KEKOL-669142 format. One record per residue: residue number from 1; y, z negated, x negated of N, C-alpha, C, CB in turn; residue in three letters. Coordinates in nm, 4 decimals. Glycine has a CB too. Layout:
KEKOL-669142
BADREN     k        n_y        n_z        n_x       ca_y       ca_z       ca_x        c_y        c_z        c_x       cb_y       cb_z       cb_x     r
BADREN   NUM          Y          Z          X          Y          Z          X          Y          Z          X          Y          Z          X   ALA
...
This chain:
KEKOL-669142
BADREN     k        n_y        n_z        n_x       ca_y       ca_z       ca_x        c_y        c_z        c_x       cb_y       cb_z       cb_x     r
BADREN     1     3.7157     1.9330    -0.7503     3.6862     2.0547    -0.8220     3.7651     2.1673    -0.7600     3.5358     2.0853    -0.8211   MET
BADREN     2     3.8096     2.2566    -0.8423     3.8790     2.3740    -0.7920     3.8271     2.4962    -0.8646     4.0320     2.3604    -0.8091   GLN
BADREN     3     3.8530     2.6106    -0.8065     3.8083     2.7370    -0.8640     3.9211     2.8381    -0.8576     3.6834     2.7903    -0.7906   CYS
BADREN     4     3.9238     2.9221    -0.9563     4.0185     3.0323    -0.9619     3.9369     3.1585    -0.9404     4.0984     3.0358    -1.0986   ASP
BADREN     5     3.9724     3.2380    -0.8402     3.8940     3.3566    -0.8098     3.9742     3.4827    -0.8349     3.8458     3.3530    -0.6660   GLN
BADREN     6     3.9127     3.5751    -0.9053     3.9705     3.7069    -0.9247     3.9082     3.7977    -0.8193     3.9459     3.7612    -1.0712   HIS
BADREN     7     3.9491     3.9178    -0.8095     3.9054     4.0028    -0.6998     3.7741     4.0733    -0.7321     4.0127     4.1051    -0.6671   HIS
BADREN     8     3.6607     4.0176    -0.6838     3.5306     4.0755    -0.7162     3.5129     4.2168    -0.6625     3.4215     3.9880    -0.6625   PRO
BADREN     9     3.5826     4.2530    -0.5562     3.5690     4.3882    -0.5017     3.6191     4.4935    -0.6001     3.6452     4.3999    -0.3698   ALA
BADREN    10     3.7094     4.4541    -0.6891     3.7636     4.5492    -0.7867     3.6737     4.5682    -0.9084     3.8996     4.5035    -0.8322   LEU
BADREN    11     3.5883     4.4710    -0.9358     3.5097     4.4762    -1.0598     3.4304     4.6054    -1.0769     3.4152     4.3599    -1.0644   LEU
BADREN    12     3.3563     4.6539    -0.9755     3.2837     4.7802    -0.9959     3.3768     4.8977    -1.0257     3.2000     4.8121    -0.8730   PRO
BADREN    13     3.4928     4.8998    -0.9604     3.5883     5.0096    -0.9840     3.6511     5.0000    -1.1229     3.6987     5.0085    -0.8768   MET
BADREN    14     3.6678     4.8790    -1.1719     3.7194     4.8605    -1.3078     3.6152     4.9063    -1.4085     3.7579     4.7125    -1.3331   ILE
BADREN    15     3.4902     4.8653    -1.3851     3.3830     4.8984    -1.4794     3.3567     5.0490    -1.4872     3.2551     4.8264    -1.4396   LYS
BADREN    16     3.3706     5.1209    -1.3737     3.3447     5.2656    -1.3799     3.4713     5.3487    -1.4048     3.2795     5.3113    -1.2506   ASP
BADREN    17     3.5837     5.2825    -1.4303     3.7047     5.3515    -1.4717     3.7961     5.4007    -1.3610     3.6675     5.4643    -1.5531   GLY
BADREN    18     3.7623     5.3754    -1.2340     3.8500     5.4200    -1.1252     3.9784     5.3381    -1.1173     3.7764     5.4123    -0.9923   ARG
BADREN    19     3.9720     5.2141    -1.1657     4.0887     5.1260    -1.1655     4.1071     5.0725    -1.3064     4.0726     5.0090    -1.0623   VAL
BADREN    20     4.2300     5.0748    -1.3561     4.2588     5.0195    -1.4882     4.3536     4.9014    -1.4708     4.3205     5.1277    -1.5834   LYS
BADREN    21     4.3025     4.7810    -1.4873     4.3898     4.6642    -1.4743     4.4826     4.6531    -1.5949     4.3063     4.5354    -1.4592   PRO
BADREN    22     4.6061     4.6166    -1.5688     4.7032     4.5989    -1.6765     4.7006     4.4567    -1.7298     4.8435     4.6338    -1.6281   LEU
BADREN    23     4.6776     4.3600    -1.6404     4.6734     4.2193    -1.6798     4.6211     4.1369    -1.5631     4.8139     4.1691    -1.7244   ALA
BADREN    24     4.5683     4.0199    -1.5953     4.5366     3.9217    -1.4914     4.6574     3.8297    -1.4806     4.4037     3.8406    -1.5243   VAL
BADREN    25     4.6808     3.7753    -1.3633     4.8039     3.6991    -1.3409     4.7971     3.5552    -1.3882     4.8378     3.7006    -1.1964   THR
BADREN    26     4.6822     3.5115    -1.4333     4.6718     3.3745    -1.4845     4.7192     3.3690    -1.6299     4.5259     3.3226    -1.4732   SER
BADREN    27     4.7409     3.2483    -1.6792     4.7932     3.2293    -1.8151     4.6914     3.2665    -1.9220     4.8365     3.0852    -1.8345   ALA
BADREN    28     4.5636     3.2632    -1.8856     4.4603     3.3004    -1.9827     4.3702     3.4075    -1.9225     4.3766     3.1765    -2.0255   LYS
BADREN    29     4.2937     3.4713    -2.0071     4.2047     3.5787    -1.9623     4.0977     3.5263    -1.8669     4.1386     3.6465    -2.0825   ARG
BADREN    30     4.0520     3.6142    -1.7814     3.9466     3.5823    -1.6852     3.8106     3.6011    -1.7501     3.9589     3.6702    -1.5586   SER
BADREN    31     3.7185     3.5105    -1.7218     3.5824     3.5283    -1.7734     3.5153     3.6486    -1.7073     3.4983     3.4008    -1.7499   SER
BADREN    32     3.5611     3.6874    -1.5882     3.5045     3.8034    -1.5196     3.5527     3.9347    -1.5808     3.5403     3.7993    -1.3716   ALA
BADREN    33     3.6690     3.9312    -1.6446     3.7278     4.0511    -1.7054     3.7883     4.0141    -1.8404     3.8358     4.1145    -1.6120   MET
BADREN    34     3.7057     3.9731    -1.9364     3.7601     3.9240    -2.0630     3.8358     4.0286    -2.1441     3.6498     3.8695    -2.1459   PRO
BADREN    35     3.8136     4.1555    -2.1147     3.8828     4.2620    -2.1879     4.0251     4.2852    -2.1362     3.8032     4.3915    -2.1783   GLU
BADREN    36     4.0594     4.2248    -2.0239     4.1916     4.2433    -1.9632     4.2840     4.1309    -2.0099     4.1819     4.2458    -1.8069   VAL
BADREN    37     4.3998     4.1653    -2.0643     4.4903     4.0607    -2.1141     4.5508     3.9781    -2.0006     4.6020     4.1234    -2.1970   PRO
BADREN    38     4.5969     3.8603    -2.0365     4.6703     3.7770    -1.9404     4.8147     3.8255    -1.9349     4.6637     3.6250    -1.9795   SER
BADREN    39     4.8887     3.7787    -1.8361     5.0309     3.8149    -1.8268     5.1065     3.7647    -1.9493     5.0939     3.7571    -1.6977   MET
BADREN    40     5.0691     3.6481    -2.0000     5.1331     3.5948    -2.1203     5.1135     3.6917    -2.2365     5.0761     3.4549    -2.1559   THR
BADREN    41     4.9899     3.7395    -2.2532     4.9615     3.8351    -2.3605     5.0349     3.9676    -2.3394     4.8110     3.8601    -2.3700   GLU
BADREN    42     5.0607     4.0005    -2.2132     5.1309     4.1251    -2.1816     5.2827     4.1109    -2.1967     5.0971     4.1693    -2.0395   ALA
BADREN    43     5.3278     3.9918    -2.2377     5.4694     3.9727    -2.2660     5.5485     3.8947    -2.1622     5.5316     4.1028    -2.2825   GLY
BADREN    44     5.4808     3.8422    -2.0608     5.5487     3.7664    -1.9558     5.5217     3.6180    -1.9750     5.5026     3.8125    -1.8151   PHE
BADREN    45     5.5957     3.5562    -2.0632     5.5748     3.4148    -2.0961     5.5978     3.3268    -1.9732     5.6687     3.3716    -2.2109   LYS
BADREN    46     5.5081     3.2318    -1.9539     5.5202     3.1378    -1.8432     5.4693     3.1905    -1.7103     5.6614     3.0981    -1.8280   GLY
BADREN    47     5.4218     3.3143    -1.7078     5.3703     3.3713    -1.5829     5.2278     3.3227    -1.5636     5.3764     3.5280    -1.5844   PHE
BADREN    48     5.2047     3.2472    -1.4581     5.0718     3.1919    -1.4310     5.0554     3.1772    -1.2805     5.0513     3.0545    -1.5031   ASP
BADREN    49     5.0068     3.2819    -1.2171     4.9839     3.2807    -1.0728     4.8340     3.2913    -1.0509     5.0611     3.3974    -1.0001   VAL
BADREN    50     4.7785     3.1899    -0.9875     4.6346     3.1869    -0.9666     4.6020     3.1769    -0.8184     4.5717     3.0703    -1.0428   GLN
BADREN    51     4.5024     3.2512    -0.7787     4.4455     3.2392    -0.6456     4.3357     3.1345    -0.6584     4.3904     3.3785    -0.5901   ASN
BADREN    52     4.3573     3.0179    -0.6020     4.2571     2.9129    -0.6202     4.2218     2.8483    -0.4883     4.3067     2.8074    -0.7180   PHE
BADREN    53     4.1060     2.7864    -0.4873     4.0673     2.7022    -0.3750     4.0140     2.5726    -0.4321     3.9612     2.7722    -0.2834   PHE
BADREN    54     4.0257     2.4673    -0.3545     3.9874     2.3346    -0.4027     3.9216     2.2564    -0.2901     4.1102     2.2579    -0.4575   ALA
BADREN    55     3.8407     2.1620    -0.3281     3.7838     2.0691    -0.2308     3.8735     1.9470    -0.2244     3.6373     2.0294    -0.2680   LEU
BADREN    56     3.8991     1.9015    -0.1049     3.9845     1.7841    -0.0867     3.9104     1.6818    -0.0017     4.1204     1.8228    -0.0208   ALA
BADREN    57     3.9509     1.5583    -0.0181     3.8872     1.4508     0.0578     3.9949     1.3676     0.1252     3.7983     1.3621    -0.0340   GLU
BADREN    58     3.9527     1.2940     0.2252     4.0452     1.2043     0.2943     4.0857     1.0906     0.2019     3.9819     1.1487     0.4236   LEU
BADREN    59     4.2110     1.0524     0.2074     4.2577     0.9413     0.1240     4.1872     0.8110     0.1603     4.4092     0.9243     0.1381   GLN
BADREN    60     4.1362     0.8027     0.2824     4.0717     0.6801     0.3273     3.9347     0.6564     0.2617     4.0560     0.6837     0.4773   GLU
BADREN    61     3.8789     0.7594     0.2002     3.7493     0.7408     0.1340     3.7634     0.6441     0.0172     3.6928     0.8762     0.0850   LEU
BADREN    62     3.6633     0.5630     0.0005     3.6644     0.4679    -0.1116     3.6550     0.5446    -0.2430     3.5471     0.3653    -0.0996   ARG
BADREN    63     3.7174     0.4892    -0.3444     3.7184     0.5522    -0.4769     3.5769     0.5745    -0.5285     3.7972     0.4662    -0.5764   ALA
BADREN    64     3.4865     0.4817    -0.5013     3.3483     0.4951    -0.5488     3.2796     0.6153    -0.4843     3.2686     0.3667    -0.5193   ALA
BADREN    65     3.3077     0.6401    -0.3575     3.2481     0.7544    -0.2875     3.3043     0.8845    -0.3447     3.2752     0.7459    -0.1342   VAL
BADREN    66     3.4343     0.8878    -0.3652     3.4979     1.0070    -0.4220     3.4423     1.0354    -0.5609     3.6513     0.9895    -0.4283   ILE
BADREN    67     3.4279     0.9324    -0.6421     3.3750     0.9499    -0.7779     3.2317     1.0017    -0.7750     3.3812     0.8175    -0.8552   GLU
BADREN    68     3.1511     0.9491    -0.6833     3.0114     0.9930    -0.6719     3.0054     1.1403    -0.6293     2.9341     0.9039    -0.5700   LYS
BADREN    69     3.0859     1.1776    -0.5310     3.0900     1.3172    -0.4868     3.1375     1.4096    -0.5992     3.1819     1.3317    -0.3644   LEU
BADREN    70     3.2402     1.3681    -0.6710     3.2941     1.4490    -0.7796     3.1914     1.4676    -0.8912     3.4211     1.3849    -0.8351   ASN
BADREN    71     3.1224     1.3613    -0.9272     3.0197     1.3695    -1.0318     2.9086     1.4651    -0.9903     2.9612     1.2299    -1.0618   THR
BADREN    72     2.8634     1.4528    -0.8654     2.7563     1.5397    -0.8160     2.8021     1.6856    -0.8134     2.7114     1.4955    -0.6752   ALA
BADREN    73     2.9221     1.7092    -0.7675     2.9739     1.8453    -0.7601     2.9888     1.9074    -0.8986     3.1078     1.8466    -0.6880   LEU
BADREN    74     3.0386     1.8315    -0.9938     3.0508     1.8830    -1.1305     2.9145     1.9183    -1.1889     3.1208     1.7804    -1.2200   ASN
BADREN    75     2.8112     1.8401    -1.1546     2.6753     1.8711    -1.2021     2.6245     2.0006    -1.1398     2.5785     1.7552    -1.1694   LYS
BADREN    76     2.6497     2.0192    -1.0112     2.6052     2.1409    -0.9430     2.6754     2.2631    -1.0018     2.6322     2.1314    -0.7910   VAL
BADREN    77     2.8044     2.2526    -1.0233     2.8818     2.3644    -1.0784     2.8310     2.4037    -1.2170     3.0309     2.3279    -1.0856   VAL
BADREN    78     2.7783     2.3093    -1.2919     2.7287     2.3366    -1.4271     2.5910     2.4033    -1.4282     2.7226     2.2079    -1.5059   ALA
BADREN    79     2.5212     2.4068    -1.3146     2.3877     2.4673    -1.3106     2.3952     2.6164    -1.3444     2.3232     2.4472    -1.1716   LEU
BADREN    80     2.3003     2.6649    -1.4249     2.3031     2.8063    -1.4643     2.3049     2.9026    -1.3457     2.1839     2.8369    -1.5508   PRO
BADREN    81     2.2295     2.8720    -1.2400     2.2261     2.9629    -1.1255     2.3599     2.9646    -1.0502     2.1130     2.9230    -1.0303   GLU
BADREN    82     2.4293     2.8530    -1.0482     2.5619     2.8480    -0.9855     2.6614     2.9247    -1.0720     2.6089     2.7005    -0.9653   VAL
BADREN    83     2.6552     2.9053    -1.2032     2.7428     2.9787    -1.2940     2.7196     3.1293    -1.2821     2.7204     2.9327    -1.4388   GLN
BADREN    84     2.5927     3.1692    -1.2680     2.5606     3.3115    -1.2541     2.6220     3.3682    -1.1260     2.4076     3.3326    -1.2541   ALA
BADREN    85     2.6128     3.2922    -1.0180     2.6715     3.3391    -0.8913     2.8240     3.3458    -0.9007     2.6300     3.2463    -0.7750   ARG
BADREN    86     2.8829     3.2454    -0.9637     3.0277     3.2472    -0.9821     3.0702     3.3708    -1.0607     3.0746     3.1195    -1.0539   PHE
BADREN    87     2.9910     3.4087    -1.1592     3.0254     3.5262    -1.2398     3.0238     3.6522    -1.1535     2.9275     3.5413    -1.3587   LYS
BADREN    88     2.9222     3.6648    -1.0668     2.9137     3.7792    -0.9755     3.0359     3.7835    -0.8840     2.7841     3.7723    -0.8914   VAL
BADREN    89     3.0788     3.6660    -0.8381     3.1922     3.6562    -0.7456     3.3272     3.6479    -0.8167     3.1751     3.5352    -0.6569   ASP
BADREN    90     3.3270     3.6596    -0.9490     3.4502     3.6542    -1.0297     3.5252     3.5232    -1.0096     3.5419     3.7716    -0.9947   ALA
BADREN    91     3.4509     3.4135    -1.0110     3.5088     3.2801    -0.9925     3.5026     3.2047    -1.1243     3.4346     3.2014    -0.8806   VAL
BADREN    92     3.6159     3.1502    -1.1661     3.6205     3.0613    -1.2820     3.6318     2.9191    -1.2292     3.7403     3.0968    -1.3786   ASP
BADREN    93     3.5232     2.8436    -1.2374     3.5249     2.7057    -1.1885     3.6021     2.6177    -1.2859     3.3808     2.6520    -1.1693   ALA
BADREN    94     3.6723     2.5228    -1.2309     3.7488     2.4281    -1.3112     3.7056     2.2868    -1.2733     3.9026     2.4474    -1.2904   MET
BADREN    95     3.5845     2.2479    -1.3136     3.5408     2.1128    -1.2790     3.6277     2.0096    -1.3491     3.3929     2.0921    -1.3161   PRO
BADREN    96     3.6352     1.8944    -1.2917     3.7174     1.7890    -1.3512     3.7243     1.6693    -1.2600     3.8578     1.8399    -1.3812   GLY
BADREN    97     3.8337     1.6001    -1.2677     3.8513     1.4781    -1.1899     3.9424     1.5037    -1.0702     3.9088     1.3659    -1.2780   THR
BADREN    98     3.9329     1.4181    -0.9691     4.0266     1.4301    -0.8570     4.1724     1.4189    -0.9029     3.9970     1.3227    -0.7523   PRO
BADREN    99     4.1991     1.3339    -0.9998     4.3364     1.3179    -1.0496     4.3862     1.4473    -1.1146     4.3439     1.2014    -1.1510   ALA
BADREN   100     4.3003     1.5148    -1.1899     4.3396     1.6412    -1.2534     4.3682     1.7476    -1.1476     4.2291     1.6902    -1.3501   ALA
BADREN   101     4.2869     1.7503    -1.0427     4.3095     1.8459    -0.9342     4.4427     1.8180    -0.8651     4.1941     1.8402    -0.8320   GLN
BADREN   102     4.4712     1.6919    -0.8413     4.5984     1.6544    -0.7787     4.7160     1.6994    -0.8644     4.6048     1.5024    -0.7559   THR
BADREN   103     4.7074     1.6782    -0.9951     4.8154     1.7207    -1.0851     4.8339     1.8728    -1.0816     4.7862     1.6745    -1.2293   ARG
BADREN   104     4.7229     1.9459    -1.0800     4.7281     2.0921    -1.0754     4.7982     2.1393    -0.9484     4.5862     2.1516    -1.0832   PHE
BADREN   105     4.7585     2.0844    -0.8348     4.8159     2.1259    -0.7067     4.9632     2.0870    -0.6982     4.7377     2.0634    -0.5898   ILE
BADREN   106     4.9970     1.9681    -0.7455     5.1374     1.9256    -0.7439     5.2237     2.0155    -0.8326     5.1493     1.7794    -0.7898   GLU
BADREN   107     5.1727     2.0531    -0.9488     5.2479     2.1418    -1.0386     5.2647     2.2803    -0.9761     5.1767     2.1536    -1.1755   ALA
BADREN   108     5.1604     2.3308    -0.9113     5.1677     2.4607    -0.8452     5.2700     2.4570    -0.7318     5.0292     2.5019    -0.7913   ASP
BADREN   109     5.2660     2.3513    -0.6539     5.3619     2.3343    -0.5442     5.5048     2.3310    -0.5984     5.3315     2.2048    -0.4649   TYR
BADREN   110     5.5257     2.2546    -0.7028     5.6594     2.2422    -0.7629     5.7097     2.3778    -0.8131     5.6570     2.1404    -0.8793   GLN
BADREN   111     5.6221     2.4521    -0.8787     5.6617     2.5828    -0.9319     5.7050     2.6769    -0.8198     5.5462     2.6454    -1.0114   ALA
BADREN   112     5.6282     2.6826    -0.7122     5.6636     2.7709    -0.6014     5.7847     2.7192    -0.5248     5.5455     2.7866    -0.5069   TRP
BADREN   113     5.7996     2.5878    -0.5158     5.9189     2.5315    -0.4521     6.0436     2.5750    -0.5293     5.9101     2.3760    -0.4452   ARG
BADREN   114     6.0341     2.5711    -0.6616     6.1469     2.6131    -0.7448     6.1799     2.7610    -0.7243     6.1164     2.5863    -0.8923   ASP
BADREN   115     6.0773     2.8447    -0.7116     6.1000     2.9877    -0.6860     6.1715     3.0057    -0.5523     5.9655     3.0661    -0.6866   VAL
BADREN   116     6.1239     2.9375    -0.4501     6.1857     2.9483    -0.3175     6.3319     2.9058    -0.3235     6.1093     2.8623    -0.2145   VAL
BADREN   117     6.3599     2.7963    -0.3925     6.4979     2.7468    -0.4009     6.5879     2.8392    -0.4830     6.4995     2.6071    -0.4615   ARG
BADREN   118     6.5418     2.8808    -0.6002     6.6283     2.9631    -0.6857     6.6534     3.1012    -0.6259     6.5664     2.9778    -0.8241   THR
BADREN   119     6.5582     3.1504    -0.5487     6.5746     3.2816    -0.4850     6.6358     3.2706    -0.3453     6.4401     3.3526    -0.4765   GLN
BADREN   120     6.6628     3.1465    -0.3029     6.7216     3.1199    -0.1712     6.6406     3.1860    -0.0594     6.8669     3.1695    -0.1669   ASN
BADREN   121     6.5089     3.1725    -0.0673     6.4211     3.2326     0.0333     6.4240     3.1496     0.1610     6.2762     3.2447    -0.0199   LEU
BADREN   122     6.4227     3.2171     0.2738     6.4272     3.1513     0.4044     6.3177     3.2083     0.4939     6.5665     3.1689     0.4708   LYS
BADREN   123     6.2658     3.1244     0.5808     6.1695     3.1702     0.6810     6.2483     3.2308     0.7961     6.0768     3.0528     0.7307   ILE
BADREN   124     6.2116     3.3507     0.8352     6.2812     3.4171     0.9467     6.1864     3.4432     1.0600     6.3450     3.5483     0.9016   GLU
């Protein structure tokens, strides 16, 4: 399971008008700020930068154990009280399978690797 988190510290300032967000950096709108357009909607096609965190497991774990943990975690994430807390914290949960999480992380890595290469970025 992975989650995409927006900046909850900004939400009160957005709601009272002290801060006006122009767009969220993900490809789709945030459930925490549904009135704010995505970068794609703002005219930046293909722009999808997400601040995410994920749970990972050791490769040595048996597939049955991983599946059991994943099923339990997806059930917990679906609980109304967990969803309510995620909303307060501006977290969009992305429950799914370990394989889907792996694909997401690999695609994110590839995208940033391409940016580093095309921009010839170096560690100094």
